[in-house]
VEXSE-304306 format. One record per residue (C-alpha): residue number from 1; residue in three letters; x, y, z. Coordinates in Angstrom, 3 decimals. Each point is the difference from the previous one (the first is absolute). Example, Ala and Ser with C-alpha at 12.3 -4.5 7.8 and 13.67 -1.06 7.14 Angstrom:
1:ALA:12.300:-4.500:7.800
2:SER:1.370:3.440:-0.660
***
This chain:
1:MET:77.785:-178.488:-99.305
2:GLY:-1.517:-0.306:3.431
3:TYR:-1.445:1.774:2.997
4:TYR:1.166:-0.251:3.609
5:ARG:-1.989:1.137:3.060
6:THR:-2.504:1.537:-2.378
7:LEU:-3.765:0.084:-0.306
8:ILE:-1.529:0.312:-3.448
9:ALA:-3.182:1.784:1.062
10:VAL:-3.240:-0.241:-1.941
11:ALA:-0.372:2.316:-2.971
12:ASP:-1.746:3.324:0.460
13:ASP:-2.692:-1.104:-2.448
14:CYS:-0.519:-3.481:1.498
15:PRO:-3.745:-0.722:-0.386
16:VAL:-0.489:-1.842:3.338
17:ASP:-0.122:1.233:3.608
18:ALA:1.185:-3.316:1.453
19:SER:2.040:-2.850:-1.443
20:VAL:-1.808:-2.452:-2.256
21:VAL:1.273:-3.479:-0.890
22:PRO:0.220:-0.346:-3.801
23:SER:-2.496:-2.575:-1.217
24:GLY:-1.322:-1.525:-3.167
25:GLU:0.305:-3.203:-1.949
26:ARG:3.002:1.217:-1.976
27:LYS:3.358:0.189:1.781
28:THR:0.869:3.649:-0.475
29:VAL:3.333:1.562:0.932
30:ALA:-1.715:1.489:3.063
31:ALA:-1.357:-3.387:1.100
32:LEU:3.346:-1.728:-0.512
33:GLN:1.902:2.710:1.888
34:TYR:-2.522:-0.104:2.828
35:GLU:0.218:-3.798:0.296
36:MET:3.805:0.072:0.080
37:LEU:0.335:2.778:2.541
38:ALA:-2.877:-1.073:2.262
39:ALA:1.248:-3.588:0.158
40:GLU:3.568:0.862:0.981
41:PRO:0.494:3.511:1.410
42:TYR:3.584:1.254:0.032
43:ARG:1.345:-2.885:-2.094
44:LEU:0.091:1.432:-3.532
45:THR:1.806:3.056:-1.340
46:GLN:-1.279:2.342:-2.684
47:GLU:2.153:-1.802:-2.556
48:ASP:-1.410:-3.382:1.066
49:VAL:-3.591:1.208:-0.346
50:LEU:0.516:1.626:-3.386
51:PHE:1.786:-3.034:-1.428
52:LEU:-2.336:-2.616:1.493
53:ILE:-3.112:1.769:-1.285
54:TRP:1.490:0.134:-3.480
55:VAL:1.294:-3.582:-0.078
56:ARG:-3.126:-1.581:1.551
57:ARG:-2.088:1.378:-2.821
58:ARG:2.067:-1.928:-2.561
59:PRO:-1.692:-3.125:-1.380
60:ASP:3.164:-2.063:0.592
61:PHE:0.538:1.126:3.628
62:GLY:-0.552:-3.451:1.532
63:GLU:2.609:-1.547:-2.292
64:LEU:2.865:2.406:0.719
65:GLY:3.068:-1.217:1.877
66:GLU:2.243:2.008:2.334
67:ASN:2.518:0.873:-2.717
68:GLU:-2.754:1.131:-2.367
69:LEU:-1.578:2.129:2.736
70:ALA:3.358:1.604:0.780
71:ALA:0.582:0.773:-3.684
72:LEU:-3.515:1.421:-0.359
73:ARG:0.522:2.161:3.108
74:ASP:3.216:1.413:-1.482
75:GLU:-1.801:0.655:-3.279
76:PHE:-2.981:1.584:1.784
77:PHE:2.173:2.475:1.907
78:SER:2.205:0.808:-3.003
79:LYS:-2.717:2.542:-0.913
80:SER:-1.281:2.850:2.116
81:ARG:-3.135:-0.946:1.988
82:ALA:-2.662:2.009:1.800
83:CYS:0.301:-0.209:3.778
84:LEU:-2.800:-0.973:2.367
85:ARG:-1.154:3.632:0.198
86:ALA:-1.895:-1.012:-3.164
87:SER:-1.573:-3.066:1.685
88:PRO:-3.789:-0.163:-0.054
89:LEU:-0.019:-0.814:3.734
90:PRO:0.816:3.558:1.163
91:LYS:-1.537:1.615:-3.099
92:ARG:-3.463:-1.590:0.072
93:TYR:-0.402:-2.418:2.904
94:GLY:1.088:2.048:3.031
95:PHE:3.028:-2.005:1.113
96:GLY:3.230:1.744:0.901
97:LEU:3.179:-1.964:-0.671
98:LEU:2.310:0.003:3.019
99:PHE:3.689:-0.798:-0.542
100:ASP:2.213:-1.024:2.916
101:GLY:3.703:0.765:0.421
102:GLU:0.927:-2.852:-2.331
103:GLY:-2.396:1.010:-2.773
104:ARG:-2.581:-2.708:0.695
105:ILE:-3.677:0.917:-0.394
106:ALA:-3.181:-0.353:2.036
107:LEU:-3.477:1.311:-0.710
108:CYS:-1.124:2.926:2.155
109:PRO:-3.750:0.730:-0.284
110:MET:-0.753:3.715:-0.220
111:GLU:-2.494:-0.203:2.875
112:SER:2.513:-1.563:2.407
113:GLU:1.521:1.845:2.949
114:GLU:3.486:-0.931:-1.245
115:TYR:-0.684:1.659:-3.371
116:ARG:-1.302:3.175:1.658
117:ARG:3.023:0.221:2.328
118:ILE:2.505:-0.432:-2.821
119:VAL:-1.745:2.487:-2.323
120:ALA:-0.085:2.506:2.875
121:GLY:3.785:-0.203:0.182
122:GLY:0.507:-2.517:2.734
123:GLU:2.086:-3.130:0.068
124:GLY:2.964:1.381:-2.005
125:TYR:-1.305:-1.089:-3.407
126:THR:0.241:1.892:-3.271
127:VAL:-3.456:0.465:-1.525
128:VAL:-0.484:0.166:-3.775
129:LYS:-3.354:0.092:-1.742
130:ALA:-1.100:-2.557:-2.545
131:MET:-0.363:1.347:-3.501
132:ARG:-3.319:1.585:-0.793
133:THR:-2.338:-1.772:-2.384
134:SER:-1.125:3.214:-1.677
135:ARG:2.257:2.737:-1.320
136:ARG:-1.978:2.834:1.609
***
């Protein structure tokens, strides 16, 4: 599981014309993913993001030790998981997900020059679309 030198472009049915930071009182998956990726671009891999979102939503997260986290990570990935093409960031909030050569992720706003260049075929990246929200 992982992408390398890839842009997950916003979904065809994304409802925004420019990226929007997820907000609200409740920490949604979108808000948590945004916080992680905005705070430390090109540090986390897809696997890191998927696992950390899942484990941080557990009520006992603050009490888990390294060995418990490692065991939970193994358990988490023992089942098939949706990739970040299903993330709400490129589906609803207008953020592309840009993976470097080592599979680490940074946010790439859809209105940015970098996003436009990559989608147009520049930079040597593979471009895949985020999953659509609707089935039509």
